[in-house]
N, C-alpha and C positions, 0 to 999 in steps of 0.2 A: 371489408374488402376494398372500399375506396380509400381507406386510410393506408393500406399497404401499397396500393398502386401510387398514391401520391408520394409516399415515403420512398419507393423505388425511383420514381421519377425524380425526386429530389437529389437522391444519391447520385443518379446518372448525371444529372446536370451539374452537380458539384464537383464530380471527378473528371469531367471534361475540361481540359485546359487548351487554350488557343495554340499553345506550342506544339500540340500533337500534329498540326498540318505540317510543320517543318519535318517531322520524322517521316511523314509520307513523302515529302519531295525528296529527302535524302534516299529513302528506299526505292523511290522511283527512278534514280539514277544508277541503278546497279550495273547497267551496261556501260557506264563511262569508263574510260581508260585510265583516268587520273583520280586517284583517291586524295592526293595532296599535290598542291602546286606551289612552286617557288616564285618569288618576286625578284631573287637575287640575279644580277646580271651575269650572263654567261658570254665569254668573248667568242667572236665568230670563227676564230682559228681553231676552235675546239669541236665546231660542229661537223658531224659526219652527214647528216641529212635533217630535214625537218618535216614533221607531219602536222597537218592542220585537219582537224576533224570538225565540220560544221555541226551546228545544232541539228538535231534530227529526232526521230521517234525513239532511238535507243538511248540518247543522252540529251538533255535539255540545256546543255551549255557548250560553248565553243571550247575545244580542247586544242592546245598547241603542245606537241611533244618534239623535243630536240634529242636526236640520237647523236651522242658524242662519238668522236673517233675511237675511244676506248670501248665502244659498243654499249655504254650505259645510256639508258633512257631517262630523261629529265622532263617532267611536265612543268610547263611555265604558265604564270598567270597572264591571260591575254589582256588584261586590264592595266597592266603596268606600261609606262611610257615606252621603255625599250622594245617591249614585244610588239606594241602597236606600230612602232616604226619599222620593226622587222617585217611584220605582215604587209605594211604598205610597200615597202621596198620589194617584197616578193611578188606583189601584184603587178608590178611594173616590168617584171621579167618575161 
């Protein structure tokens, strides 16, 4: 019986991968609006509006969504320099 328990414990430990925690993080963000984010620059003349969603209980990352004049929504990476500048300029309005 002890051999079976030890074997089972060994199999469980061997099958655990540290990368499994990343899967939990991804699944924990199911309420985020942005599945993909672009780093590509979007000229301001194309903006219809800008939505900024702060970190919260539903999503653990800052999200910036630009709604274009053609009504398309684009999620942008808030860590890019042009988005940081945009957010800084918005905070001064």
